[in-house]
N, C-alpha and C positions, 0 to 999 in steps of 0.2 A: 504494500500500500504506500503510495507516494502522497505525502500530505503537503498542502500549500496553505499558508495563512496570508490573508490580506488584512493589514492592521493600520492603525493611525497613531502617529506620534503622541505620546502622553496618555494613551488609552489604558486605564487601569485594568479594565476587563481583558484587554488583549494580553497584557502582561501576565494575568492569571492563567490564561490558556497556555501561554508559553511555558509557564512553570509546571502546569499539569502535564504537558507533553514531556517535559524533561524528567519529571518524576516517573513517568511510565516508560522512559527509555526510548521514546519515539523521535525520530529525526523528521525535520520538516524544512520547507523553504518559506521564507518570511519576506513579504513585500510591504513596504510603507506606501499605502495606497494614495497618500496625500503628499508624498515626498519623492524619493528617488525611484520608488516602485510604481510611480503614477502610470507610466505607459503599459506596464505589465497588467496593472489592475484595469485600465481602460479596455485593453483587449479582452480580458476575462469577462468584464461586465458586458461588453457588446455581444459576446458569444453566449452569454447566459442571462441576459436581462430579464427573461420571463421567470427565472427561478430566484431572482434576487429581490428582496424587499427593500423598497425605498420609501421611507416615511417623510413627514414634514420636515424633519431634521436631516434628511439625506439617508445614505446607506448606513445600516447598523453594523458596527464592527465589534468583535473580530468576525471575519468571514472565512470559513473553512471549506476546503475542497480536497477530496481524496481521489478525484478522477471519476468517481461514480455519483457521489452525492455532494450537495452544498448545504452547509448549515451556517446560520447567522446568530450572533449574539452569544454571550457567555453561557446561559443555560442550555441552549440548543446544541452548542458545540460540545460542552461537557457531557450532556446526555448521550450524544452520538459516540463519544470516546468511551463511555462506560458500557453502553449496551447496544451500540449500532442502531439499526432501524426499529428496535423493539419499543422504544419510547416515543415513536412518532405519534402525534396527537396530544401528548401531554404538554408539549412546549411549542408556543408560537412566538411571534415577535414581541420583544420587550419595548414598551413605550415609556416607561418611567426611567428616571435618571438618578444619579447620585447613589444613595444607599439602598434604594428600593428596586426590586425586580418584580415584574408582572409578566403577563403572557403565559402563566402556568395554569393548565386546565386539568384538574384532578378527574374530571369526567370524560376527558377526551381520548384517553388511551386504554390499553388492555389492562384490566386489574391484575392479570396474572403476573405482570411485571411491576407490581407495586413496590417490591423491595428495591429494585433498581431505580425506580422513580424517587423513592425516598432517599436513596444514596446520593442522588443529585442535589436534593434539597439540603441534606446534611452538609455536603461540600459548600453550597452557597452560604449556609448559615455560618460555617466556620470562617468564611471570608469576610464576615461582618455585615452581610446584607440583610435587609428586611424583605420578607417575601409576602406577596399578595397572591392568594390562591383563588381561582374561579371554579365554580361548580354549577351544573344545571340540575343536580339531584342524582345523577347516576354515579356509580362507584362509591356509594355511601360508606361502605366498610373501609375503603381506602382513605376517604376523608376523615373518618373517625381516627384512624391510625396516625395520620398527619397531625391532627389536632392533639392527640394523646402525647405524641413525641415532641410537641412544641416546635413544629417545623414551619409554622405559618404565623404571620403577624397581623394579617388582615384577610378576611374571607368574604367574598362577594358571591351571592347565589343569584343566578338568573332563573327565576321561576317562569318557565316557558308559558304556562297557562294553567288552567284547571286540570285535574287528573284526566278528564275526558280528552282534552287537547293533547296531553302527553301521548295518548294512544294514537292520535293522528300524526304526531310529529316524529315518533320513533317506531321503528320496526326492527325486531319484534316488539310488541307492546311491553311497556315497563311495569315493574311491580309498584303499585301505589305506595306500599309500605316503605319502599326505598326512598321515594321522593319525600315522604313525610319525615323519615328518619333524617335526611339531609337538612330539611328545614329546621328541625329541632336542634341538630348539631350546630348549625350556623347561628341560630338565635341564642345559644348558650356561650358563644365565643365572645371574647372581650371587644373586638373591633370587627364589625360586620355590617353588611347592608344587603337587602333584597332589591331586585329590580326585575322589570319585564320590558322587553322590547315590543313596541306596538308595530308588529310586523304582519305581512300577509302570510296566509297559511294555505297549503295545497289541500283543499277539502276533499277533492276526488281526483286521482290520477287519470290521465287520458290524453287524448290529442284533439283539442287542447285540454289541459287540465283545468279543473274548477278551482280558482284561487280567489280568496277574499281576505281582507284584513281581519285580524282579531277584533271582536266587537267590544264596545264599552261594557255590555252585560257580561261578556266572558272575562273581562278584566275584573269586574266585581266578584266573580266566582274565584278568580285567582287570588285576590286579596282575602277572600273568605277562607281559602285553603290555608293561607299563612296564619290567619287567626285561629282556625280550627286546630292546626298542628301545634302552635305555640301557646294557645290560650290567651293571647294578648293582641289587642287591636291598636297597639302603639308602636309597632315595629317600624324601623326605618325602611321605607319602601319608595322606590323611584320608578318612573315611567320614562323610557328612552325612545327617542326617534329612530326610525328605520330608514336607512339610505339604500334604495334599490340598486344603485350603481355598483355597490361593493358587496352585494349579496353572494354568499357561497353557492347557493342554488341558482343556476342560470335561469330557471323558470320564473324566478322572482324579479329578475333585473328589468323586466319590461313593465313592472307595476308602477303606477303613478305614486309619487311620494305624497304623504299627507301634509296638509298645511300645518304650520306651528300651532295655530289656534285650535286645530282638531283635537289636540291632546287634552284640552280643558274638560271636555265631556267624559273622557276616560278617567281623569283625576277625580271628577265628581262621583263617578260610580265606585271607584276604588276606595274613596274615603268613607263609604258606608261601612267598610270593614277594617280599613287601616287609615285612621284619620290623619296620620302624618305623611301620607302620600304626597310626593312632589314630582314635578316634571324636571328631569335631568337636563342640564345644558349640553352635556356631551353624551 
């Protein structure tokens, strides 16, 4: 395996990856993407731009390539070095800076690799980072283990909808008890928040599929689910806008975005069961 790193001068997270590679006895090529390695990085980027994430702050470094796969950011690179592709789904792009790391989705990967997943979190904690964990309710046992071992500093749960909507959104259907368990786990954490994205749902597959936005009444049922599971109508609960242009499901990209004012009626319905409901700015 031939490893190439593209890094940025002064990047602390790049230095940590170099140290990890050294500890593992792995050799690698290292290019300063913003300095003397600029031309090498430019060629690599042009050849692989569809696989490289570029956010509002530019390309996230470090950027790792072994000739077969590309990984970005400290968590993603370390996860690949520890377990190869097994942890795909747990780690996406990090948007936080400084001491915080996000883009870690406890529900996104295979729970069979929970030990390897937690090994990455242990490494990040040892480096002094604070970790934000995201969940949608799946892999509740893994979430419980992460919390028990104090591997998270903040937990955000996206409650996709009522339990009936979970059956629409996930195949095979999920166990309602698992979603409720995750809600309870999150509500007992020290720093947490619930949210729901006001998004379109594929109600019926087909050509064309039947698609419509989650309704205000369904949001009321979602808020009611949180109340039922926690026994509390004062939970921190936010409603988030949906941007069709960046939807993972291509079928949703042609949907018309809701107007900002449309979310007020959703908030009104949610506050019947969670009176602290707010519309999130991001």
